[in-house]
C-alpha positions as CSV (number, residue, x, y, z in Angstrom):
1,X,94.6,107.4,194.5
2,X,94.7,108.0,198.4
3,X,94.1,111.4,200.1
4,X,97.6,110.8,201.9
5,X,99.1,110.7,198.5
6,X,97.5,113.8,197.6
7,X,98.2,115.6,200.7
8,X,102.1,114.7,200.4
9,X,101.8,115.8,196.6
10,X,100.5,119.1,197.6
11,X,103.2,119.8,200.5
12,X,106.0,118.8,198.3
13,X,104.8,120.9,195.3
14,X,104.6,124.0,197.4
15,X,108.1,123.6,199.0
16,X,110.1,121.6,196.5
17,X,112.2,119.7,198.9
18,X,111.5,116.0,200.3
19,X,113.5,116.7,203.4
20,X,111.6,119.9,204.2
21,X,108.4,118.4,203.5
22,X,109.0,115.6,205.8
23,X,109.7,117.9,208.7
24,X,106.8,119.9,207.9
25,X,104.5,117.0,207.8
26,X,106.1,115.1,210.5
27,X,106.7,112.0,208.4
28,X,110.0,110.2,207.2
29,X,111.4,111.1,203.9
30,X,111.1,107.6,202.2
31,X,107.6,107.6,203.0
32,X,106.9,110.6,200.9
33,X,109.1,109.6,198.2
34,X,107.1,106.1,198.0
35,X,103.7,107.7,198.1
36,X,104.8,110.1,195.3
37,X,106.1,107.2,193.1
38,X,102.9,105.3,193.9
39,X,100.9,108.3,192.7
40,X,103.1,108.8,189.6
41,X,102.5,105.3,188.8
42,X,98.9,105.4,188.9
43,X,98.7,108.5,186.6
44,X,101.5,106.9,184.2
45,X,103.4,110.3,184.2
46,X,106.1,111.8,186.0
47,X,104.9,114.8,188.6
48,X,108.4,116.0,189.4
49,X,111.6,116.4,188.0
50,X,114.3,115.2,190.3
51,X,117.1,118.1,190.5
52,X,120.2,118.8,192.5
53,X,118.2,121.5,193.5
54,X,115.2,119.6,194.8
55,X,111.9,118.7,193.2
56,X,110.6,120.6,190.2
57,X,106.8,120.2,188.9
58,X,106.5,118.7,185.3
59,X,103.6,119.8,183.2
60,X,101.6,117.1,184.6
61,X,102.6,118.0,188.1
62,X,101.5,121.9,187.6
63,X,98.1,120.6,186.2
64,X,97.7,118.5,189.6
65,X,98.9,121.0,191.8
66,X,96.5,123.6,190.5
67,X,93.5,121.4,191.1
68,X,94.7,119.2,194.3
69,X,94.2,121.9,196.9
70,X,90.6,122.4,195.8
71,X,89.7,118.7,196.1
72,X,91.4,118.7,199.4
73,X,89.7,121.8,200.9
74,X,86.1,120.4,199.4
75,X,86.8,116.9,201.2
76,X,87.8,118.5,204.3
77,X,84.6,121.1,204.0
78,X,82.5,117.8,203.6
79,X,83.9,116.0,206.6
80,X,83.5,119.2,208.6
81,X,79.9,119.8,207.3
82,X,78.7,116.2,208.2
83,X,80.2,116.4,211.6
84,X,78.6,119.9,212.3
85,X,75.3,118.4,211.6
86,X,75.2,116.5,214.9
87,X,75.7,119.9,216.7
88,X,78.3,118.5,219.0
89,X,82.0,119.6,219.1
90,X,84.3,116.7,218.9
91,X,87.2,115.1,217.2
92,X,90.6,116.3,217.2
93,X,92.0,119.8,216.7
94,X,95.8,120.4,216.2
95,X,97.3,123.6,217.7
96,X,100.5,125.1,216.9
97,X,102.3,127.2,219.6
98,X,105.7,128.8,220.4
99,X,107.4,127.3,223.4
100,X,106.8,130.2,225.9
101,X,103.1,130.4,225.1
102,X,102.8,126.5,225.4
103,X,104.4,126.8,228.7
104,X,101.9,129.4,229.8
105,X,98.6,128.5,228.0
106,X,98.3,125.0,227.2
107,X,97.4,123.5,230.3
108,X,94.3,126.1,231.4
109,X,93.2,125.9,227.7
110,X,92.9,122.1,228.2
111,X,91.2,122.5,231.6
112,X,88.7,124.8,230.0
113,X,88.1,122.4,227.1
114,X,87.6,119.4,229.3
115,X,84.8,121.2,231.3
116,X,83.2,122.5,228.4
117,X,83.8,120.4,225.5
118,X,84.9,117.1,226.8
119,X,84.6,115.7,222.9
120,X,87.5,117.6,221.8
121,X,90.9,116.1,221.7
122,X,93.6,118.6,221.4
123,X,97.0,117.8,219.7
124,X,99.7,120.5,220.6
125,X,102.7,120.9,218.4
126,X,105.3,123.3,219.8
127,X,107.7,125.2,217.6
128,X,109.4,128.5,216.7
129,X,106.7,131.0,215.3
130,X,108.2,130.5,211.7
131,X,107.7,126.7,211.7
132,X,104.0,127.3,213.1
133,X,103.5,129.6,210.5
134,X,104.5,126.8,207.9
135,X,102.5,124.2,209.4
136,X,99.4,126.1,209.2
137,X,100.0,127.0,205.7
138,X,100.6,123.2,204.8
139,X,97.5,122.1,206.5
140,X,99.4,120.2,209.3
141,X,97.6,122.2,212.1
142,X,94.0,123.7,212.5
143,X,94.8,126.7,214.7
144,X,98.2,128.7,215.3
145,X,99.5,131.1,217.8
146,X,102.6,132.8,216.6
147,X,104.4,136.1,216.4
148,X,105.8,138.3,213.2
149,X,103.5,136.9,210.7
150,X,103.9,138.0,207.2
151,X,101.2,139.4,205.2
152,X,99.5,136.8,203.1
153,X,95.9,135.9,201.7
154,X,96.4,132.2,202.8
155,X,96.2,133.1,206.5
156,X,93.3,134.8,208.7
157,X,95.3,136.2,211.7
158,X,94.1,138.5,214.5
159,X,96.1,140.4,217.0
160,X,95.4,138.5,220.3
161,X,97.4,140.0,223.1
162,X,100.7,142.4,223.3
163,X,103.0,141.6,225.9
164,X,105.9,143.6,227.2
165,X,109.5,141.7,227.6
166,X,111.5,141.5,230.9
167,X,115.0,141.4,231.5
168,X,115.8,138.3,233.4
169,X,118.9,137.5,235.7
170,X,119.9,135.4,238.4
171,X,118.4,136.5,242.1
172,X,120.0,140.2,242.8
173,X,121.9,140.6,239.5
174,X,119.5,143.1,237.9
175,X,119.4,145.9,240.8
176,X,116.4,147.4,242.6
177,X,115.3,149.8,239.5
178,X,111.6,149.5,238.5
179,X,112.7,149.1,234.7
180,X,116.0,148.8,232.6
181,X,117.0,149.9,229.0
182,X,118.9,148.0,226.8
183,X,121.7,150.7,227.3
184,X,121.9,150.0,230.8
185,X,122.8,146.3,230.5
186,X,124.5,146.6,227.1
187,X,127.9,145.5,228.7
188,X,126.4,142.3,230.1
189,X,126.6,138.8,228.7
190,X,123.5,138.0,227.3
191,X,121.9,134.4,226.5
192,X,119.6,134.5,223.8
193,X,117.7,132.3,221.5
194,X,119.3,131.9,218.0
195,X,118.4,134.0,215.1
196,X,115.8,131.6,214.1
197,X,113.6,132.7,216.7
198,X,111.4,135.7,216.6
199,X,112.2,137.0,220.0
200,X,116.1,137.2,219.1
201,X,115.1,139.0,215.9
202,X,113.3,141.6,217.7
203,X,116.0,142.3,220.4
204,X,118.7,142.3,217.5
205,X,116.6,144.8,215.6
206,X,116.0,147.3,218.4
207,X,119.5,147.0,219.6
208,X,120.8,147.9,216.2
209,X,118.3,150.7,215.8
210,X,120.0,152.1,219.1
211,X,123.7,151.8,217.8
212,X,124.2,149.1,220.4
213,X,125.8,145.8,220.0
214,X,125.0,143.0,222.4
215,X,127.5,140.3,223.5
216,X,125.7,137.0,223.2
217,X,128.1,134.2,224.0
218,X,125.6,131.6,224.3
219,X,122.7,130.9,221.9
220,X,119.9,128.5,223.5
221,X,117.0,127.5,222.0
222,X,115.6,125.3,225.0
223,X,113.6,127.4,227.4
224,X,114.3,125.2,230.5
225,X,118.2,125.2,229.6
226,X,118.1,129.0,229.2
227,X,116.5,129.7,232.3
228,X,118.7,127.3,234.0
229,X,122.0,129.0,232.9
230,X,120.4,132.3,233.8
231,X,119.9,131.1,237.3
232,X,123.5,129.9,237.6
233,X,124.4,133.6,236.7
234,X,126.0,132.8,233.2
235,X,124.3,135.6,231.5
236,X,121.1,137.4,231.4
237,X,118.2,137.1,229.0
238,X,115.0,138.7,227.8
239,X,111.6,136.8,228.3
240,X,108.1,137.5,228.8
241,X,107.3,137.4,232.2
242,X,105.0,134.3,232.4
243,X,108.0,132.2,231.2
244,X,109.7,132.7,234.6
245,X,106.8,133.8,237.0
246,X,107.2,130.7,239.1
247,X,110.9,131.0,239.1
248,X,110.8,134.6,240.4
249,X,108.2,133.8,243.1
250,X,110.6,130.9,244.4
251,X,113.5,133.5,244.6
252,X,115.5,131.7,241.8
253,X,115.4,134.6,239.3
254,X,114.7,138.3,239.1
255,X,112.8,140.1,236.5
256,X,112.8,143.8,235.4
257,X,110.6,145.4,232.7
258,X,112.4,146.4,229.7
259,X,112.0,150.2,229.5
260,X,112.7,150.4,225.6
261,X,108.9,150.4,224.4
262,X,109.9,149.0,221.1
263,X,110.7,145.5,223.0
264,X,107.1,144.3,223.0
265,X,105.6,141.7,220.8
266,X,102.1,140.7,219.6
267,X,100.8,137.2,219.8
268,X,98.5,136.3,216.8
269,X,95.7,133.8,216.7
270,X,95.7,132.4,212.9
271,X,93.7,130.0,210.9
272,X,94.1,129.0,207.2
273,X,91.9,130.4,204.5
274,X,92.9,127.3,202.6
275,X,91.6,124.7,205.0
276,X,88.2,125.2,206.4
277,X,87.6,125.1,209.9
278,X,85.6,122.2,212.0
279,X,83.0,123.3,214.6
280,X,85.6,121.8,217.0
281,X,88.2,124.0,215.6
282,X,86.1,127.2,216.1
283,X,85.5,126.3,219.7
284,X,89.0,126.0,220.1
285,X,89.6,129.7,218.8
286,X,86.8,130.8,221.0
287,X,88.2,129.2,224.2
288,X,91.7,130.7,223.4
289,X,90.4,134.2,223.1
290,X,88.3,133.9,226.2
291,X,91.2,132.5,228.0
292,X,93.5,135.5,227.0
293,X,91.0,137.9,228.0
294,X,90.7,136.0,231.3
295,X,94.3,135.9,231.9
296,X,95.0,139.6,231.2
297,X,92.0,141.0,233.0
298,X,92.9,138.9,236.1
299,X,96.4,140.2,235.7
300,X,98.0,136.7,235.7
301,X,99.4,137.5,232.5
302,X,101.8,140.3,233.6
303,X,102.8,142.8,231.1
304,X,100.0,142.0,228.8
305,X,97.3,144.0,226.9
306,X,94.4,142.6,224.9
307,X,94.2,144.2,221.6
């Protein structure tokens, strides 16, 4: 039995879909199917029923699914403990982060790590908060930043920072007022992320609570494209200030604070209770916390408040 096979099995057992497990683990579907077949051949029993609805565990599969996560956790802890005996933080740490925070935080984080902990290799995976959350639960990443976390015993999540959101439009398109409410711009065309994005869910929820209907002719999940269309005057959008700070300085975009206090969001820093943290992962967590405090206290993170 290979550890890779066991990891594939655990993820597939939790999700019940080869295609979703492949996306979550970043591997091809045939690779997962082949390794599961090899594992079944080694045990001499079927671990899954293949149905039209996906993959369902057999009795043997349920037995393995009950014990395999503990085995993987123990092996990971053993590896971490042996490494930590050296007292030096090294090795790879995988960080999952949403696009707007990746754009703003990753460069200074890498610079801090290179100065203080050059032995740590950082791997960054960028995705919407929901995907980052799933990756952490599945053990694909070590540390996660995301919004709107559901309550679960599988994750340990701390509120890191609350950030105010801003209306963003082409230069001169938002007027000169200090702040705007949704009611002030309800007649404008909006360019927003799709409903898979936490920011869109937040905006729609606040608008609905106020009895407002926003016009969203364009849904764009790519940050650079969204900003380009906004700069071209196609519509206005809602983003954190750091996502457009350089564009505002260069006179390409205008940003006005959102007056509706409900339109703010809290960034969470999370790790998994199912996968033990290495010394290097703990260092990355501390460096992220220190970086955020520094960015907020120096007012480089406009509209943000440390929890």
